[in-house]
C-alpha positions in Angstrom: 12.1 -57.7 3.0 9.6 -58.6 0.2 6.5 -57.4 2.0 8.1 -54.0 2.7 8.9 -53.7 -1.0 5.3 -54.4 -1.8 4.1 -51.6 0.5 6.7 -49.2 -0.7 5.7 -49.6 -4.4 2.1 -50.8 -4.1 0.1 -47.6 -4.6 -3.2 -49.6 -4.2 -2.7 -49.4 -0.4 -3.4 -45.6 -0.8 -7.0 -46.5 -1.9 -7.7 -49.3 0.6 -5.3 -49.3 3.6 -6.2 -52.3 5.7 -6.1 -50.7 9.2 -7.7 -47.2 9.2 -11.2 -48.0 10.3 -14.5 -48.1 8.3 -13.8 -44.7 6.6 -10.6 -44.8 4.5 -8.7 -41.5 4.4 -9.2 -41.2 0.6 -13.0 -41.5 1.1 -12.9 -38.7 3.7 -10.8 -36.7 1.3 -13.5 -36.8 -1.4 -16.2 -35.9 1.2 -14.2 -32.9 2.5 -13.3 -31.7 -1.1 -16.9 -31.9 -2.1 -18.0 -29.9 0.9 -15.3 -27.3 0.2 -16.6 -26.9 -3.4 -20.2 -26.6 -2.4 -19.6 -24.1 0.4 -17.3 -22.0 -1.6 -19.7 -21.9 -4.5 -22.6 -20.9 -2.4 -20.8 -18.3 -0.3 -18.3 -17.0 -2.9 -15.4 -17.4 -0.5 -13.0 -20.0 -2.0 -10.7 -20.1 1.0 -12.5 -23.0 2.5 -9.6 -25.3 1.9 -7.3 -22.8 3.7 -9.4 -23.2 6.8 -8.8 -26.9 7.0 -5.2 -26.9 5.7 -3.8 -27.1 9.2 -6.4 -29.5 10.4 -7.1 -32.3 8.0 -3.5 -33.7 7.6 -3.3 -34.6 11.3 -6.9 -36.1 11.1 -5.6 -38.4 8.5 -2.6 -39.3 10.6 -4.8 -40.0 13.6 -6.9 -42.3 11.5 -3.7 -44.3 10.7 -2.5 -44.9 14.3 -1.9 -48.6 14.9 1.6 -48.7 16.5 4.2 -46.5 18.3 5.5 -45.0 15.0 2.1 -44.0 13.7 1.3 -42.6 17.1 4.4 -40.4 17.0 3.5 -39.3 13.5 0.1 -38.2 14.7 1.6 -36.3 17.7 4.1 -34.3 15.6 1.5 -33.5 12.9 -1.0 -32.4 15.6 1.7 -30.0 17.0 2.2 -28.7 13.6 -1.5 -28.2 13.0 -2.2 -26.5 16.3 0.6 -24.0 15.7 -0.5 -23.3 12.1 -4.2 -23.0 13.1 -3.3 -20.4 15.7 -1.4 -18.4 13.1 -4.2 -18.6 10.7 -6.7 -17.6 13.4 -4.9 -14.5 14.5 -5.0 -13.2 10.9 -8.8 -13.5 10.9 -9.0 -16.8 9.1 -11.6 -18.3 11.5 -14.9 -16.5 12.2 -18.5 -17.4 12.7 -20.2 -18.4 10.6 -17.3 -20.8 9.7 -17.6 -20.2 6.0 -16.8 -16.5 6.3 -13.5 -15.1 7.4 -10.5 -14.0 5.5 -10.2 -15.0 1.9 -6.6 -15.4 0.6 -5.7 -12.2 -1.2 -4.5 -14.2 -4.3 -7.9 -15.7 -5.0 -9.7 -12.3 -5.8 -6.8 -11.4 -8.0 -7.1 -14.6 -10.0 -10.9 -14.3 -10.1 -10.6 -10.8 -11.5 -8.4 -12.0 -14.4 -5.9 -9.2 -13.8 -2.9 -11.5 -13.3 -1.0 -12.2 -16.6 -1.8 -15.6 -18.0 -4.9 -16.0 -15.9 -7.3 -13.6 -17.7 -9.6 -16.5 -18.6 -10.5 -17.0 -14.9 -12.5 -13.8 -15.0 -15.2 -15.8 -16.8 -17.7 -17.6 -14.6 -17.3 -21.1 -16.1 -13.5 -21.3 -16.1 -13.5 -19.9 -12.6 -16.0 -22.5 -11.4 -13.9 -25.3 -13.0 -10.7 -23.9 -11.4 -12.4 -23.8 -8.0 -13.7 -27.4 -8.5 -10.5 -29.0 -9.9 -7.6 -27.1 -8.3 -8.8 -25.2 -5.2 -11.3 -27.8 -3.9 -10.2 -31.2 -5.1 -6.5 -31.0 -6.0 -5.5 -29.1 -2.8 -7.5 -31.6 -0.7 -5.8 -34.5 -2.5 -2.5 -32.9 -1.9 -3.2 -32.6 1.9 -3.9 -36.3 1.9 -0.8 -37.1 -0.1 1.5 -35.1 2.2 0.1 -37.1 5.1 0.4 -40.4 3.2 3.6 -41.6 4.8 1.3 -42.3 7.7 -0.6 -44.7 5.4 2.6 -46.4 4.4 3.6 -46.8 8.1 0.1 -48.0 9.0 0.1 -50.7 6.3 3.6 -51.8 7.2 2.5 -52.3 10.8 -0.8 -53.9 9.9 1.0 -56.5 7.7 3.8 -57.2 10.2 6.3 -55.7 7.8 7.3 -52.6 9.8 10.8 -52.1 11.2 10.9 -51.4 14.9 10.8 -47.7 15.8 14.3 -46.4 15.6 16.7 -43.5 15.4 15.4 -42.3 12.0 11.9 -41.9 13.5 13.2 -39.7 16.3 15.4 -37.8 13.9 12.3 -37.1 11.7 10.3 -36.1 14.7 13.0 -33.8 16.1 13.5 -32.2 12.7 9.8 -31.5 12.4 9.6 -29.9 15.8 12.6 -27.8 15.0 11.1 -26.7 11.6 7.8 -25.9 13.4 9.6 -23.6 15.8 11.5 -21.9 13.0 8.3 -21.4 11.1 6.7 -20.0 14.3 9.5 -17.4 14.6 9.2 -16.4 10.9 5.4 -16.0 11.1 5.8 -14.0 14.3 8.3 -11.6 12.7 6.0 -11.1 9.7 2.9 -10.7 11.9 4.5 -8.1 14.1 6.0 -6.2 11.1 2.6 -6.0 9.4 0.8 -5.0 12.6 3.3 -2.2 13.3 3.3 -1.1 9.6 -0.4 -0.6 9.6 -0.4 1.0 13.1 2.1 3.6 11.8 0.0 4.2 8.7 -3.2 4.6 10.7 -1.4 7.0 13.1 0.0 8.9 10.1 3.6 8.5 11.3 6.5 8.9 8.9 7.5 5.5 7.6 11.2 4.7 7.5 13.4 1.7 6.7 11.7 -1.5 5.8 8.3 0.1 6.8 8.8 2.6 4.1 9.8 -0.1 1.6 6.6 -2.0 2.6 7.9 -5.5 3.2 9.9 -7.4 5.8 13.6 -7.8 5.1 15.3 -8.1 8.5 15.6 -11.0 10.9 14.9 -14.4 9.3 13.8 -12.5 6.2 17.4 -11.3 5.6 18.4 -14.9 4.8 15.4 -16.2 2.9 12.6 -14.2 1.3 10.0 -16.6 2.5 11.3 -18.5 5.5 7.9 -19.6 6.6 7.3 -21.3 3.2 10.8 -22.8 3.4 10.2 -24.4 6.8 6.7 -25.6 5.8 8.2 -27.5 2.9 11.0 -28.9 5.1 8.4 -30.2 7.6 6.8 -32.5 5.0 10.1 -33.7 3.6 11.1 -34.7 7.1 7.7 -36.4 7.6 8.4 -38.7 4.7 11.4 -40.2 6.6 8.9 -42.0 8.8 7.8 -44.1 5.9 11.4 -44.8 5.0 12.0 -46.0 8.6 8.9 -48.2 8.5 9.7 -50.0 5.2 13.5 -49.7 5.0 13.0 -48.3 1.5 14.4 -44.8 0.8 11.9 -44.6 -2.1 8.2 -45.3 -1.8 5.0 -44.0 -3.3 4.2 -41.5 -0.5 7.1 -39.3 -1.7 4.6 -38.0 -4.3 3.1 -35.8 -1.5 6.1 -33.7 -0.6 7.2 -33.5 -4.2 3.9 -32.1 -5.3 4.0 -29.7 -2.3 7.4 -28.4 -3.4 6.0 -27.9 -6.9 3.0 -26.0 -5.4 5.3 -23.7 -3.4 7.3 -22.9 -6.4 4.2 -21.7 -8.3 2.6 -20.0 -5.3 5.9 -18.4 -4.3 6.3 -16.9 -7.8 2.7 -15.6 -7.9 3.1 -14.0 -4.5 6.3 -12.3 -5.5 4.8 -11.0 -8.8 2.0 -9.4 -6.7 4.5 -8.0 -4.2 6.7 -6.4 -7.0 3.6 -4.7 -8.4 3.0 -3.1 -4.9 6.6 -2.5 -3.8 9.1 -1.5 -6.5 12.1 -2.0 -4.2 11.3 -5.7 -3.8 13.3 -6.3 -7.0 16.5 -5.2 -5.2 15.6 -7.5 -2.3 15.3 -10.4 -4.7 18.8 -9.8 -5.9 20.2 -10.0 -2.4 18.2 -12.8 -0.9 17.1 -16.2 -2.2 13.4 -17.2 -2.3 14.0 -20.5 -0.4 17.8 -20.9 -0.7 19.7 -19.2 2.2 23.1 -19.7 0.6 22.3 -17.0 -1.9 22.2 -14.4 0.8 25.0 -15.9 2.9 27.5 -15.7 0.0 26.1 -12.6 -1.7 28.3 -9.6 -1.4 25.3 -7.4 -1.6 23.6 -9.1 1.4 23.6 -5.9 3.4 21.2 -3.3 2.2 22.9 -0.4 0.6 
């Protein structure tokens, strides 16, 4: 249908969706990004976006609720957000005052200029610009973009162009719940491994196996090096299917969100791995056996089992 094509390819609806209340999501995004920059600059803790990473996407989705489909989208993203917020909280991410708490270990390394290729960030002005452009504004824009299939579905419903809720919507919702469960299992395995590793170190016990190597390699981590990252990306690819169902178009502008998220995870995954290799020399052997996000590398790799 013509109006659905307009929605699918009309990026202007991202700026002024007709049915999201007096405060459009993009305007809220700029307000939140500005607050993150100001707070991080004053406190020196640039993990302010990390604190809202699991919250603001479902806020955008709730703002977009105007039919059964957008309500379902809000429900599944809220489930995702509650679960991820819990995991962030138990690692010390939320404290009082709210601007304190754990700072992602990668930010101090970037700020120190010790990572190859990022030496310039040790200077105050480049670091301030990096915080302004990438950490505060780009990441907040990305959080809006990954939730933007809800804007597409909202506009489709508001203009009477939306398809009826159908099997693709329920397939998307079911996939998201499954991926959330798998991400939960992966995060739990990593959390319990790290807790036990540091308990043994504190008790001065002899470290053996993967505790001696220093990093998790068993369970879900024997198939993918970063299963939690893999399932997080999968969640937002599945979320895009809601916009496909709403418009009947397999391609629409909201795919920008999950594509940018995949790109971000490629970069952050590599950075994390470089840091891990510097700490744990045996990690290079693990990389040869197990794929970063691709489980087929480990399934068909003769060296899957640790020698």
